[in-house]
C-alpha angles and dihedrals in degrees: 000000000000122000087254093054093047090051092046091051093049092045092050093052091048097040091241136127111270091217089066091056101041097088091050091050091049092049096044090051097048098037104033120009100042096044090048092051095241093119133026133192105256099189145300131279115216120239125216095192135029134054115358093235091060093042087057099042100026130219114295120237126198142215136190118260120221086265090052090051089056091050091051089051089056093058108101099208096049109116102194100062095131096059092043090049090052091048090049093050092049091055093047 
């Protein structure tokens, strides 16, 4: 998922504007989740429009590491625990 998609999902669930959440998502990924090994950059999506630097490098997208999957399983109000557990066990 890209940073924008993450912000949009959080905003939709909380009835907020995603643009207000984007900077927090960006900061949390770079300062907390990536350094702790919960999330990793899984690749980059190419852009056809926008700033030249992003067109050349692409927009990063992220995925949970096995450690991140364990963190998700510890969240009480998460409703897809069975599928995450299956994914975790398949990676182990």
